[in-house]
C-alpha positions in Angstrom: -91.9 198.8 77.7 -93.6 201.5 79.7 -90.5 202.2 82.0 -92.0 203.6 85.3 -91.7 201.8 87.6 -87.9 201.7 86.8 -87.1 205.4 86.8 -83.2 205.9 87.9 -83.2 202.8 88.8 -79.3 201.8 87.2 -79.7 198.4 87.9 -82.6 197.4 86.1 -80.8 198.6 82.9 -78.2 196.7 83.5 -80.7 193.6 83.7 -82.5 194.6 80.7 -78.6 195.1 78.8 -77.7 191.6 80.9 -80.7 189.6 78.9 -80.8 191.2 75.6 -79.1 189.1 72.6 -75.9 190.8 71.3 -76.6 193.0 68.9 -80.5 193.1 70.7 -82.8 196.0 71.2 -83.8 198.0 73.9 -87.2 199.8 73.3 -88.5 201.8 75.9 -91.7 204.0 75.5 -93.5 206.7 78.5 -94.3 210.4 78.6 -91.8 213.0 78.5 -91.9 214.9 81.6 -94.3 217.1 81.8 -95.1 218.4 85.7 -97.5 216.3 86.9 -100.6 217.1 85.2 -100.9 214.3 83.0 -102.4 212.1 85.6 -104.4 215.1 87.9 -104.7 213.3 91.4 -101.0 212.8 92.2 -101.1 211.0 95.7 -100.3 207.7 93.9 -97.9 208.7 91.1 -94.2 209.0 91.6 -92.8 210.2 88.6 -93.9 213.3 86.2 -92.7 211.6 83.2 -88.9 211.1 81.9 -86.4 213.6 81.0 -84.7 211.6 77.6 -81.3 213.0 78.7 -81.3 211.2 81.8 -82.4 208.0 80.2 -80.2 208.1 77.5 -77.4 208.5 80.4 -78.9 205.5 82.2 -78.7 203.6 79.2 -75.3 204.4 77.7 -74.0 203.8 81.8 -75.8 200.2 80.9 -74.0 199.7 78.3 -75.7 200.1 75.2 -75.0 202.0 72.3 -76.2 203.6 69.1 -79.1 205.1 71.4 -81.6 207.5 69.7 -85.2 208.6 70.3 -87.9 210.3 68.7 -91.2 211.4 69.7 -93.7 208.9 69.2 -96.9 210.2 70.0 -99.0 212.7 71.7 -102.3 212.5 73.8 -104.1 215.3 74.2 -107.1 215.3 77.6 -108.2 217.6 79.5 -106.6 218.9 82.8 -108.2 220.8 85.4 -107.7 224.7 85.5 -106.1 224.2 82.4 -108.4 223.1 79.2 -106.4 220.5 76.7 -103.3 219.7 77.5 -101.1 217.9 75.0 -98.7 215.2 76.0 -95.6 214.2 74.4 -95.0 209.9 74.9 -91.4 208.9 73.5 -89.7 206.1 71.9 -86.4 205.6 72.7 -83.8 202.3 71.3 -80.5 201.2 72.5 -78.5 198.8 70.7 -76.4 195.8 72.5 -72.8 195.5 72.0 -72.1 192.9 69.9 -69.4 190.8 71.2 
């Protein structure tokens, strides 16, 4: 799931926790923090990727445990005045505690 619309919204992560089955998993993927280069024209872009530590904190506060992340993919794309730039996409997985 791309979580860009929900960045920093703790209530959304609590909702994810609430609908997950006991011992169920939430899997999220998105861009790592990248400083605004990825989209080029940022007039309608409201974030520049995610800080993994911050996202981990949101999941922990929502109740998830066994949280882990890894780089899932890289995207190589041209960026104006910077040439070809590599961007990373992470996968983060959290587990709902069993009852």
